N, C-alpha and C positions, 0 to 999 in steps of 0.2 A: 505494499501500502504503499505510496505517497504519503510525505508524513505534511501535506499540504492542509489547511481545517477547513472544519467543511465550508462552506460558502454558508453566511447567514439567511432566511429569507427577507423581504422585503415587500412593505404594501405597491401592487398595482399604481401605477402614475395616471393611469386614464390621458391614455395624451388623441389626438385629432388632429387628423389630416383633412377635413374640410378647409376650403380655403375662407380666410377673413373671417367667418363666424368658430374656427375653431379653438381657439384663447379662453374663448367665453362658453362655447361648450363645455369641454377640458373643466373649468370654474365652476361649473353646472354641476358636474360628473363627481368632483372630487365636494363638493356642498354637501348631495345629495350622500358620497360614500360617507364622510362626515357624519352627518344626518342618522343616516340608517345601519352603521357597522365599522365603523369604523375602532371603537372602544374592544367590542366583541373577536374581530380582527389581531387586532395589535395585541388579543392578550391571547388568544393564539397565536402569531405568526411569536409571541416573545416564550411558550410553551412551547413550539417546537425544536425552536434553533435551542434551546435546552438542552433537551430530550437529544437532539443532534448529537451535542455536546459531549454526553454523558455517552452518547454508541462510536465519535470520533476517539475516545480518547479508550471506550472497552478497546478499538481495535488495533489502536498503536501498541496498547498493552498484549495485546495478542500474537499480534508483530512481532514482540519482541519474543516473549515466549518461543513464538516458533522459531524466529531466529537460535535461540537457546536449545531448540529440540534438535534443529538441523542439524546445528554444530558437536552436540554430542550423539546425534545419530552418525555421524561421519566418522570419530573418536570409537566408536562401538564397531560399524563397519571394521577396519581397522587392526582394533583387537583381535573379533574375530579371522578375520584372513591371517595374524599373528599369531593364533593358535591351530588355525590349519594347517598351517607349514609345523608346526612343532607337532603338530597330532600325526603328518605326511613320517615327518626326521623320526618320531618315534615306533610309528609303527615297522619302520624301512628296519629297529637296532632289533626290534623285535624281534623281527625272520631271518634276519642274518643271527642272533640267540637261538632260536629256536629250531634254527640250520647247521649252529655248531654244535648247538646240542644232544643233535641228531643226527649225529657226525660222529659225537663219542657214544653215543649209546651203540652205533651199529658197530662200531672198532672193539 
């Protein structure tokens, strides 16, 4: 995950592309929004931003844990490979010892 923070939610700007009266339409829209929904939407935006921040922090923690686990897994893989090499060596040594014992018993 990228270490950037999650973007914050923002209120809608209510643009208007109507020539000449566009700024007036925008002003009316903003007034109606302020009159009917601004406080409820503002509260929801604040709440969602807090949730996003908590989730972002949790994701960063999980990323750190995964990096540590990946490092531990690589170390374990190397250890297993070394043990397998030692095991093959010991198996060969055991075969030689058993062959030598068999030769002594046959003699």
